[in-house]
Structure formats: C-alpha cells, structure tokens
MDAnalysis code that builds the backbone (N, CA, C; Angstrom):
import MDAnalysis as mda
import numpy as np

u = mda.Universe.empty(321, n_residues=107, atom_resindex=np.repeat(np.arange(107), 3), trajectory=True)
u.add_TopologyAttr("name", ["N", "CA", "C"] * 107)
u.add_TopologyAttr("resid", np.arange(1, 108))
u.add_TopologyAttr("resname", ["UNK", "UNK", "UNK", "UNK", "UNK", "UNK", "UNK", "UNK", "UNK", "UNK", "UNK", "UNK", "UNK", "UNK", "UNK", "UNK", "UNK", "UNK", "UNK", "UNK", "UNK", "UNK", "UNK", "UNK", "UNK", "UNK", "UNK", "UNK", "UNK", "UNK", "UNK", "UNK", "UNK", "UNK", "UNK", "UNK", "UNK", "UNK", "UNK", "UNK", "UNK", "UNK", "UNK", "UNK", "UNK", "UNK", "UNK", "UNK", "UNK", "UNK", "UNK", "UNK", "UNK", "UNK", "UNK", "UNK", "UNK", "UNK", "UNK", "UNK", "UNK", "UNK", "UNK", "UNK", "UNK", "UNK", "UNK", "UNK", "UNK", "UNK", "UNK", "UNK", "UNK", "UNK", "UNK", "UNK", "UNK", "UNK", "UNK", "UNK", "UNK", "UNK", "UNK", "UNK", "UNK", "UNK", "UNK", "UNK", "UNK", "UNK", "UNK", "UNK", "UNK", "UNK", "UNK", "UNK", "UNK", "UNK", "UNK", "UNK", "UNK", "UNK", "UNK", "UNK", "UNK", "UNK", "UNK"])
u.atoms.positions = np.array([
    [15.552, -1.317, 27.804],
    [14.192, -1.779, 27.791],
    [13.474, -1.112, 26.634],
    [13.474, 0.339, 26.708],
    [12.658, 1.012, 25.607],
    [13.299, 0.811, 24.224],
    [14.538, 0.717, 24.177],
    [15.141, 0.574, 22.813],
    [14.643, -0.781, 22.192],
    [14.754, -1.803, 22.997],
    [14.344, -3.178, 22.422],
    [12.873, -3.110, 22.041],
    [12.014, -2.497, 22.916],
    [10.507, -2.416, 22.657],
    [10.289, -1.739, 21.427],
    [11.159, -0.478, 21.211],
    [10.898, 0.409, 20.037],
    [11.323, -0.406, 18.779],
    [12.532, -1.159, 18.855],
    [13.038, -1.876, 17.732],
    [12.003, -2.972, 17.334],
    [11.348, -3.690, 18.315],
    [10.440, -4.710, 17.968],
    [9.183, -4.118, 17.226],
    [8.740, -2.958, 17.877],
    [7.541, -2.240, 17.260],
    [7.760, -1.822, 15.881],
    [9.038, -1.139, 15.731],
    [9.308, -0.772, 14.413],
    [9.394, -1.773, 13.399],
    [9.959, -2.976, 13.666],
    [10.070, -4.097, 12.863],
    [8.746, -4.567, 12.496],
    [7.922, -4.614, 13.493],
    [6.562, -5.124, 13.194],
    [5.728, -4.157, 12.136],
    [5.867, -2.904, 12.353],
    [5.355, -1.822, 11.447],
    [5.903, -1.970, 10.143],
    [7.274, -2.104, 10.028],
    [7.920, -2.301, 8.673],
    [7.388, -3.550, 7.956],
    [7.265, -4.697, 8.693],
    [6.847, -5.929, 7.996],
    [5.363, -5.735, 7.568],
    [4.605, -5.043, 8.272],
    [3.117, -4.779, 7.921],
    [3.116, -3.923, 6.601],
    [3.980, -2.924, 6.529],
    [4.122, -1.888, 5.511],
    [4.543, -2.778, 4.330],
    [5.552, -3.627, 4.402],
    [6.058, -4.274, 3.194],
    [4.907, -5.296, 2.759],
    [4.241, -5.887, 3.636],
    [3.194, -6.736, 3.121],
    [2.075, -6.021, 2.432],
    [1.760, -4.818, 2.878],
    [0.838, -4.073, 2.229],
    [1.234, -3.568, 0.747],
    [2.518, -3.160, 0.815],
    [3.035, -2.727, -0.421],
    [3.073, -3.927, -1.553],
    [3.474, -5.134, -1.033],
    [3.326, -6.263, -1.923],
    [1.967, -6.637, -2.365],
    [1.025, -6.446, -1.571],
    [-0.351, -6.648, -1.939],
    [-0.713, -5.586, -3.045],
    [-0.337, -4.404, -2.881],
    [-0.526, -3.365, -3.836],
    [0.075, -3.627, -5.154],
    [1.203, -4.087, -5.136],
    [2.002, -4.360, -6.385],
    [1.300, -5.591, -7.048],
    [0.935, -6.591, -6.352],
    [0.248, -7.767, -6.859],
    [-1.060, -7.362, -7.572],
    [-1.811, -6.481, -6.845],
    [-3.167, -6.110, -7.410],
    [-2.951, -5.316, -8.712],
    [-1.965, -4.403, -8.653],
    [-1.666, -3.658, -9.779],
    [-1.250, -4.434, -11.087],
    [-0.312, -5.436, -10.854],
    [0.004, -6.331, -11.824],
    [-1.138, -7.110, -12.450],
    [-1.922, -7.692, -11.546],
    [-3.212, -8.371, -11.950],
    [-4.127, -7.681, -12.747],
    [-4.437, -6.377, -12.430],
    [-5.317, -5.662, -13.104],
    [-4.800, -5.129, -14.398],
    [-3.489, -4.911, -14.531],
    [-2.913, -4.477, -15.764],
    [-2.809, -5.732, -16.768],
    [-2.628, -6.809, -16.297],
    [-2.618, -8.012, -17.167],
    [-4.045, -8.377, -17.623],
    [-5.033, -8.140, -16.745],
    [-6.472, -8.292, -17.173],
    [-6.851, -7.246, -18.236],
    [-6.447, -6.081, -17.975],
    [-6.694, -5.006, -18.910],
    [-6.062, -5.366, -20.400],
    [-4.910, -5.794, -20.345],
    [-4.201, -6.110, -21.549],
    [-4.865, -7.248, -22.365],
    [-5.299, -8.273, -21.538],
    [-6.083, -9.433, -22.088],
    [-7.330, -8.941, -22.748],
    [-8.055, -8.015, -22.073],
    [-9.299, -7.574, -22.630],
    [-8.984, -6.838, -23.950],
    [-7.975, -5.948, -23.942],
    [-7.677, -5.119, -25.073],
    [-7.335, -6.064, -26.284],
    [-6.545, -7.102, -25.967],
    [-6.165, -7.972, -27.191],
    [-7.385, -8.764, -27.691],
    [-8.307, -9.162, -26.785],
    [-9.609, -9.726, -27.121],
    [-10.353, -8.818, -28.094],
    [-10.522, -7.617, -27.711],
    [-11.306, -6.523, -28.346],
    [-10.552, -6.240, -29.690],
    [-9.158, -6.315, -29.661],
    [-8.337, -5.922, -30.831],
    [-8.410, -7.029, -31.920],
    [-8.945, -8.100, -31.513],
    [-9.006, -9.296, -32.505],
    [-9.365, -9.073, -33.929],
    [-10.345, -8.234, -34.037],
    [-10.826, -7.906, -35.290],
    [-9.877, -7.003, -36.099],
    [-9.906, -7.021, -37.355],
    [-9.045, -6.395, -38.187],
    [-9.395, -4.904, -38.485],
    [-10.567, -4.514, -37.894],
    [-10.997, -3.115, -38.028],
    [-10.090, -2.195, -37.270],
    [-9.578, -1.098, -37.996],
    [-8.762, -0.171, -37.405],
    [-9.542, 0.697, -36.406],
    [-10.742, 0.909, -36.574],
    [-11.496, 1.698, -35.724],
    [-11.627, 0.981, -34.267],
    [-11.953, -0.405, -34.382],
    [-12.062, -1.106, -33.163],
    [-10.715, -1.225, -32.504],
    [-9.653, -1.336, -33.224],
    [-8.433, -1.397, -32.557],
    [-7.998, -0.113, -31.859],
    [-8.277, 1.027, -32.503],
    [-8.067, 2.325, -31.853],
    [-8.901, 2.539, -30.542],
    [-10.121, 1.999, -30.635],
    [-11.040, 2.181, -29.572],
    [-10.501, 1.276, -28.343],
    [-10.073, 0.057, -28.678],
    [-9.708, -0.743, -27.625],
    [-8.376, -0.273, -26.923],
    [-7.420, 0.320, -27.776],
    [-6.277, 0.841, -27.193],
    [-6.598, 2.063, -26.328],
    [-7.531, 2.904, -26.718],
    [-7.883, 4.002, -25.873],
    [-8.502, 3.552, -24.524],
    [-9.328, 2.487, -24.604],
    [-9.946, 1.966, -23.351],
    [-8.809, 1.351, -22.426],
    [-7.935, 0.775, -23.082],
    [-6.756, 0.149, -22.371],
    [-5.998, 1.280, -21.606],
    [-5.671, 2.395, -22.341],
    [-4.900, 3.433, -21.751],
    [-5.660, 4.110, -20.586],
    [-7.053, 4.288, -20.781],
    [-7.821, 4.791, -19.710],
    [-7.795, 3.772, -18.530],
    [-7.934, 2.591, -18.698],
    [-7.782, 1.546, -17.606],
    [-6.530, 1.595, -16.938],
    [-5.420, 1.660, -17.683],
    [-4.122, 1.712, -17.124],
    [-3.908, 2.956, -16.247],
    [-4.425, 4.146, -16.774],
    [-4.378, 5.369, -15.936],
    [-5.131, 5.167, -14.621],
    [-6.401, 4.653, -14.646],
    [-7.116, 4.456, -13.454],
    [-6.458, 3.544, -12.540],
    [-5.805, 2.433, -12.962],
    [-5.138, 1.485, -12.129],
    [-4.028, 2.136, -11.438],
    [-3.295, 2.945, -12.197],
    [-2.099, 3.677, -11.682],
    [-2.518, 4.740, -10.533],
    [-3.735, 5.344, -10.733],
    [-4.243, 6.232, -9.797],
    [-4.569, 5.661, -8.442],
    [-5.310, 4.455, -8.629],
    [-5.820, 3.751, -7.555],
    [-4.503, 3.218, -6.710],
    [-3.517, 2.763, -7.396],
    [-2.310, 2.078, -6.761],
    [-1.578, 3.258, -6.048],
    [-1.408, 4.456, -6.670],
    [-0.669, 5.507, -6.053],
    [-1.345, 6.016, -4.832],
    [-2.770, 6.051, -4.860],
    [-3.508, 6.467, -3.680],
    [-3.291, 5.482, -2.564],
    [-3.274, 4.209, -2.854],
    [-3.125, 3.159, -1.898],
    [-1.697, 3.177, -1.284],
    [-0.752, 3.438, -2.124],
    [0.596, 3.553, -1.625],
    [0.823, 4.776, -0.651],
    [0.147, 5.990, -1.014],
    [0.188, 7.001, -0.249],
    [-0.484, 6.848, 1.105],
    [-1.673, 6.141, 1.053],
    [-2.304, 5.830, 2.370],
    [-1.556, 4.862, 3.184],
    [-0.849, 3.823, 2.676],
    [-0.021, 2.864, 3.334],
    [1.241, 3.765, 3.985],
    [1.792, 4.706, 3.217],
    [2.934, 5.332, 3.704],
    [2.582, 6.282, 4.893],
    [1.382, 6.909, 4.724],
    [0.907, 7.741, 5.849],
    [0.638, 6.934, 7.144],
    [-0.093, 5.720, 6.953],
    [-0.312, 4.981, 8.082],
    [0.971, 4.423, 8.768],
    [2.057, 4.146, 7.919],
    [3.392, 3.663, 8.475],
    [3.944, 4.811, 9.371],
    [3.987, 6.000, 8.649],
    [4.575, 7.187, 9.345],
    [3.867, 7.612, 10.709],
    [2.500, 7.322, 10.683],
    [1.743, 7.683, 11.944],
    [2.088, 6.555, 12.938],
    [2.141, 5.387, 12.588],
    [2.421, 4.283, 13.579],
    [3.856, 4.378, 14.162],
    [4.745, 4.731, 13.311],
    [6.166, 4.983, 13.785],
    [6.137, 6.177, 14.783],
    [5.408, 7.258, 14.391],
    [5.510, 8.309, 15.313],
    [4.973, 8.021, 16.602],
    [3.792, 7.185, 16.697],
    [3.305, 6.781, 18.018],
    [4.296, 5.908, 18.762],
    [4.918, 4.899, 18.069],
    [5.918, 4.133, 18.747],
    [7.035, 4.958, 19.413],
    [7.506, 5.981, 18.593],
    [8.528, 6.761, 19.099],
    [8.143, 7.583, 20.356],
    [6.957, 8.054, 20.344],
    [6.408, 8.840, 21.426],
    [6.191, 7.844, 22.630],
    [5.812, 6.645, 22.459],
    [5.657, 5.705, 23.637],
    [7.056, 5.362, 24.145],
    [7.902, 5.148, 23.214],
    [9.292, 4.866, 23.621],
    [9.999, 5.917, 24.455],
    [9.662, 7.201, 24.136],
    [10.148, 8.273, 24.865],
    [9.468, 8.285, 26.164],
    [8.176, 7.977, 26.318],
    [7.495, 7.936, 27.554],
    [8.142, 6.904, 28.534],
    [8.405, 5.636, 27.779],
    [9.016, 4.559, 28.649],
    [10.380, 5.044, 29.136],
    [11.213, 5.625, 28.307],
    [12.529, 6.145, 28.773],
    [12.433, 7.167, 29.989],
    [11.308, 8.061, 29.979],
    [11.226, 9.011, 30.961],
    [10.710, 8.293, 32.238],
    [9.690, 7.456, 32.164],
    [9.114, 6.820, 33.358],
    [9.738, 5.590, 33.709],
    [10.337, 4.774, 32.810],
    [10.952, 3.614, 33.219],
    [10.039, 2.384, 33.252],
    [8.681, 2.687, 32.783],
    [7.689, 1.615, 32.848],
    [7.079, 1.514, 31.454],
    [6.602, 0.247, 31.115],
    [5.800, 0.136, 29.857],
    [4.449, 0.761, 30.047],
    [3.890, 1.346, 29.042],
    [2.670, 1.827, 29.182],
    [1.556, 0.771, 29.313],
    [0.539, 1.055, 30.038],
    [-0.578, 0.006, 30.170],
    [-1.247, -0.323, 28.862],
    [-1.705, -1.486, 28.732],
    [-2.349, -1.954, 27.626],
    [-3.827, -1.388, 27.524],
    [-4.430, -1.139, 28.660],
    [-5.813, -0.670, 28.752],
    [-5.727, 0.596, 29.607],
    [-6.315, 1.649, 29.043],
    [-6.369, 2.988, 29.629],
    [-7.641, 3.187, 30.509],
    [-8.419, 2.066, 30.703],
    [-9.730, 2.154, 31.349],
    [-9.670, 2.117, 32.876],
    [-8.562, 1.800, 33.487],
    [-8.522, 1.776, 35.006],
    [-7.689, 2.882, 35.614],
])
C-alpha cells in the first residue's frame, strides 16, 4: 500500500518537475530569439559603432536570460527535492502505522 502510494506521488512530482523545466526551456529560447532579432534590427546600419553596441547589448541580455533561467532551474530542483522528501516521510509513516495520513489535520 505504501509503496504504490509513494510511486504514484513520486510520478506526479516528476511530471510536474518536467513540465516546469519544459516551461523554463521554452521561455529561455523565446527570450534568446527575441534578443537576437532585436540585435539584428539594431545592427542593420553599417556603422561599426552601432554594430558593436548592439552586440554588447545582446551579450548582456543573454547573460541576464541565462541567470534568470539558472535561478528558475535551481528553484524547481529545490522544490522537487523538498516534495520528494515529504513523500518519503509520509510513506515511511504509512509503513509504520499501516494507515494513510488524513487529508485534513484539523480534527
């Protein structure tokens, strides 16, 4: 009973984590593509100075996007680990008591 419950909960957590990671990857790709389009628009003139400035802005934007994505990945990983730890603790409690924990602790 505890093993099946634990497997179900772990699968649900993994699915949620994968969805979050997919969202982060999509966001990152979208933002990088937008930054590249903006750079190409700004780079349109033949001025070397404008081209250098556009490239510098692009590199800054890519760095910012990478930092945000890395922080989001770290947060998602921590959330996944925390949820898995809670599930393991509840599964152990189920194994010891032989009962599923109540949904509401108010009674």
